[in-house]
N, C-alpha and C positions, 0 to 999 in steps of 0.2 A: 482470601475469598475467591481466588482463582483469577483475579484481575492482573494482567501483565501490561497491557498498553493503554493508551488513551481512548477515550470515546471516539467512535468513528464519525459521530455528527459533526458537520461543519468542515469536512475534509476539503471541499472545494475552496473554502476561504483561507486555508492555511498556506503560508508562503513556501514551506518546505515539506518534504516527505522525509520522515525518520531523521529529521535534522541533518540530512545528508544531500538531498536532491531537490532541485527547483520543482515545484508542484506543477507538473504538466501531465497530460493524459499518458504520453509515452513513458514517462518516469514512474508513474503509479503502476502501469502495467508491468514494467520492469521490476518494480518492488514486489508486486503480487506474485510474480513468477519465480523470482530468485533473490529474496531479501539478503541472504547471506553474502551474495556477490557485492552488496553494497555495504553492509555492516556485518562483519564476521561475529560480532558479539550479540546480535539481535536474538530475542527469544522466539521470533516469528520463524516457523519452519519453512523450508523450501518445499513447496507443493508441486506436484506433477500436473500442472494446470496448462492447457493449450493457450496459445496467444488469443484465440478467439474467446475462450472462456474468461481470460484475464481482462480482455477489453469489456466484456459484459459486466464483470465485477467492478471494474473501474468506473464504467458509466453509472452503475447503481450507486457507488459510493459518492459520486459527484452530486447525486440528487439529495442526499441526507442533509437535513437542516441542523 
């Protein structure tokens, strides 16, 4: 059905990001920008996203319930 990862709801409540990193804003930004540097087997693609845009995405994700 095209689903690869978990729901993004409740990201702020999770202890870890991708089972690899402590859930902090800086780590989430790092994951958004270059997930394969953290987990070479992830299905999440490396996007060409600026640090500023990654900060905006992370801030949004932390608002999801």
